[in-house]
C-alpha positions as CSV (number, residue, x, y, z in Angstrom):
1,M,-12.5,-24.3,10.2
2,N,-11.3,-24.9,13.8
3,K,-7.8,-24.1,15.1
4,R,-6.6,-27.7,14.8
5,D,-7.6,-28.0,11.2
6,F,-6.1,-24.6,10.5
7,L,-2.7,-25.7,11.8
8,K,-2.8,-29.0,10.0
9,T,-3.4,-27.1,6.7
10,I,-0.5,-24.7,7.4
11,S,1.8,-27.7,7.7
12,L,0.9,-29.1,4.3
13,S,3.7,-29.0,1.7
14,S,1.5,-27.4,-1.0
15,I,1.7,-23.7,-0.3
16,M,-0.8,-21.2,-1.7
17,I,1.9,-18.5,-2.2
18,H,5.2,-19.0,-3.9
19,T,7.5,-18.6,-0.9
20,S,10.8,-18.2,-2.7
21,S,9.8,-14.7,-3.9
22,F,11.3,-13.1,-0.8
23,S,14.8,-14.4,-1.5
24,Q,14.6,-13.3,-5.2
25,I,13.8,-9.7,-4.5
26,D,16.5,-7.0,-4.0
27,Y,15.0,-4.6,-1.5
28,S,18.2,-2.8,-0.8
29,K,17.3,0.3,-2.7
30,S,13.5,0.1,-2.4
31,S,12.7,2.4,0.5
32,P,13.7,6.0,1.1
33,S,15.5,6.3,4.3
34,N,14.2,9.8,5.2
35,K,12.6,10.2,8.6
36,Y,9.9,12.8,9.2
37,K,8.5,14.5,12.2
38,Y,4.8,14.0,12.7
39,T,2.7,16.3,10.4
40,S,-0.5,16.0,8.5
41,P,-0.8,12.7,6.5
42,L,-2.0,14.6,3.4
43,D,0.8,17.2,3.6
44,I,3.5,14.6,3.4
45,A,1.7,12.3,0.9
46,Q,1.3,15.2,-1.5
47,E,5.0,16.3,-1.1
48,E,6.3,12.7,-1.5
49,S,4.2,12.1,-4.7
50,K,6.5,14.7,-6.3
51,N,9.8,13.3,-5.0
52,I,9.7,9.5,-5.1
53,N,11.5,8.1,-8.1
54,Q,9.7,5.1,-9.5
55,S,12.9,3.5,-10.7
56,Q,13.8,2.9,-7.0
57,Y,11.1,0.3,-6.9
58,E,11.8,-1.8,-10.0
59,Q,13.6,-4.5,-8.0
60,I,10.6,-5.3,-5.7
61,I,8.8,-7.0,-8.6
62,P,9.5,-10.8,-8.1
63,Q,11.1,-12.6,-11.0
64,N,9.3,-15.7,-12.5
65,E,6.2,-15.1,-10.4
66,I,3.0,-14.9,-12.5
67,N,0.3,-15.3,-9.9
68,F,0.1,-13.9,-6.4
69,W,2.8,-11.2,-6.6
70,D,1.5,-9.8,-9.9
71,K,-1.8,-9.1,-8.3
72,P,-2.6,-5.9,-6.3
73,R,-1.1,-6.2,-2.8
74,Y,-3.3,-5.3,0.1
75,I,-2.6,-5.1,3.8
76,S,-5.1,-4.5,6.6
77,L,-3.9,-2.6,9.6
78,H,-5.4,-1.3,12.8
79,R,-3.3,0.8,15.1
80,V,-4.5,-0.1,18.5
81,S,-3.2,2.9,20.5
82,T,-4.8,5.5,18.1
83,G,-7.8,3.6,16.7
84,E,-6.6,4.3,13.1
85,R,-7.6,1.6,10.6
86,K,-7.1,1.2,6.9
87,L,-7.1,-1.4,4.1
88,I,-4.0,-0.4,2.1
89,N,-3.4,-1.2,-1.6
90,Y,0.4,-0.3,-1.6
91,F,1.2,-2.1,-4.9
92,S,-0.7,-2.5,-8.1
93,N,-0.1,-2.5,-11.9
94,K,3.5,-3.6,-11.1
95,Q,4.3,-0.4,-9.3
96,I,4.2,1.1,-5.8
97,N,1.1,3.2,-5.0
98,K,3.1,6.0,-3.4
99,Q,0.4,7.6,-1.3
100,E,-0.8,4.2,0.0
101,Y,2.8,3.2,0.8
102,W,3.0,6.4,2.8
103,F,-0.2,5.6,4.7
104,A,1.2,2.2,5.6
105,S,4.3,3.8,6.9
106,Y,2.2,6.4,8.8
107,L,0.1,3.7,10.5
108,L,3.4,2.0,11.6
109,R,5.0,5.2,12.8
110,D,6.4,5.8,16.3
111,V,3.3,7.2,17.9
112,E,5.0,8.1,21.2
113,E,7.8,10.1,19.5
114,K,5.5,11.4,16.7
115,T,8.0,10.3,14.1
116,M,7.7,8.2,10.9
117,M,9.9,6.9,8.1
118,Y,9.2,4.7,5.1
119,M,8.9,1.2,6.3
120,D,10.7,-1.7,4.7
121,L,8.9,-2.9,1.6
122,K,9.9,-6.5,2.3
123,L,8.1,-6.1,5.7
124,L,4.9,-5.0,3.8
125,D,5.2,-7.9,1.5
126,L,5.5,-10.3,4.4
127,I,2.4,-8.8,6.0
128,C,0.6,-9.2,2.7
129,A,1.6,-12.8,2.3
130,I,0.6,-13.8,5.8
131,Q,-2.7,-12.0,5.5
132,A,-3.5,-13.7,2.3
133,W,-3.0,-17.1,4.0
134,I,-5.3,-16.0,6.8
135,R,-8.0,-14.5,4.5
136,Y,-8.0,-17.8,2.5
137,Y,-9.5,-19.5,5.5
138,N,-12.2,-16.9,6.0
139,I,-10.6,-15.4,9.1
140,N,-10.4,-11.7,9.5
141,P,-6.7,-11.0,8.6
142,E,-6.4,-7.5,10.1
143,F,-3.3,-7.0,12.1
144,Q,-3.8,-5.3,15.5
145,I,-0.6,-3.2,15.5
146,L,1.1,-2.6,18.9
147,S,4.4,-1.3,17.6
148,G,6.1,-0.5,14.3
149,L,8.9,2.0,14.0
150,R,10.7,3.1,17.1
151,T,13.2,5.9,17.3
152,V,16.6,5.1,18.9
153,E,15.6,7.2,21.9
154,H,12.3,5.4,22.3
155,N,14.1,2.0,22.1
156,K,16.7,3.1,24.7
157,R,13.9,4.0,27.1
158,L,12.5,0.5,26.8
159,L,15.9,-1.0,27.7
160,K,16.2,0.8,31.0
161,P,15.8,-1.3,34.2
162,G,12.3,-1.5,35.4
163,K,10.8,-0.8,32.0
164,N,8.6,-3.3,30.2
165,N,11.2,-4.3,27.7
166,E,10.2,-7.8,26.6
167,S,10.2,-6.9,23.0
168,A,13.1,-4.4,22.9
169,A,16.7,-5.1,21.9
170,L,19.7,-2.9,21.7
171,N,19.9,-3.2,17.9
172,S,16.2,-3.7,17.4
173,M,14.8,-4.0,13.9
174,H,12.1,-1.6,15.0
175,I,14.6,1.3,14.7
176,Y,15.2,0.5,11.1
177,G,11.5,0.3,10.1
178,K,11.8,-3.5,9.6
179,A,9.6,-4.8,12.5
180,I,6.1,-5.0,13.9
181,D,4.5,-6.3,17.1
182,F,0.9,-7.3,16.6
183,Y,-1.8,-9.8,17.2
184,V,-4.8,-11.3,15.3
185,P,-7.8,-11.8,17.6
186,Q,-8.9,-15.2,16.1
187,L,-5.4,-16.8,16.1
188,S,-2.8,-17.7,18.7
189,V,0.7,-16.3,18.3
190,S,1.9,-19.9,17.6
191,Q,-0.5,-20.2,14.7
192,I,0.7,-16.9,13.2
193,A,4.3,-18.0,13.7
194,K,3.7,-21.2,11.8
195,I,2.5,-19.1,8.8
196,A,5.4,-16.7,9.0
197,E,7.9,-19.5,9.1
198,I,6.8,-20.6,5.7
199,F,8.3,-17.5,4.1
200,Q,11.7,-17.5,6.0
201,A,11.7,-13.7,5.7
202,G,13.3,-12.8,9.0
203,G,12.9,-12.9,12.8
204,I,9.9,-14.3,14.7
205,G,9.4,-13.6,18.4
206,L,6.5,-15.2,20.3
207,Y,5.1,-13.5,23.4
208,P,2.2,-15.8,24.3
209,Q,1.8,-14.4,27.9
210,R,1.1,-11.0,26.4
211,N,-0.7,-12.3,23.3
212,F,1.4,-10.7,20.6
213,I,4.0,-11.7,18.0
214,H,7.1,-9.9,16.7
215,L,8.0,-10.1,13.0
216,D,11.0,-8.5,11.3
217,T,12.9,-8.7,8.1
218,G,16.4,-9.0,9.7
219,R,18.3,-12.3,9.9
220,I,16.2,-15.5,10.1
221,R,15.8,-16.5,13.8
222,K,13.1,-17.4,16.3
223,W,12.6,-17.0,20.0
224,K,9.9,-17.2,22.6
225,N,9.5,-15.2,25.8
């Protein structure tokens, strides 16, 4: 399928995934807020497997959804700056896969500051839904991650005069673990944005000159730089 046909298909009213799921989920108590300094992935995963209370995640299961959201949820991530890559099954059998959720958060950590926190589960679900769309059309859905979590200090540095701060904002969703900057090699940022808009899950920022897109789970808005 060429790019023109792909965009035409996206605009059709019949949507493969039930998009209202995002508004029906209460994610407010889904993610631990603890932030960790960088250590071995297995060390933290083993420790967290003892501490995470499964009842915290009950509300992420969409109501009245019997197809897509009941299936195992996978996301495919490649962290460009480190070369790390993983297909992550963060949800299956109607529960969070705790170690896989940790690995998703680890891949989306602040690499520069060597700091991580549990990323917003709604963000992972948005990634999952968009990638399902892309995969359906036989395109490699892997997100090439440029930025995930940012510490407040890291974000402040990007806001200084003379810094490359096109994707930074004072109250950036990156500092809350609710945003990613990425690209998909076979798609333009406008094509990815058209898919993301279907779900009305948060902010969409297009940076076509630098060939990446920003997605977050804050308030619904859109901009282009």
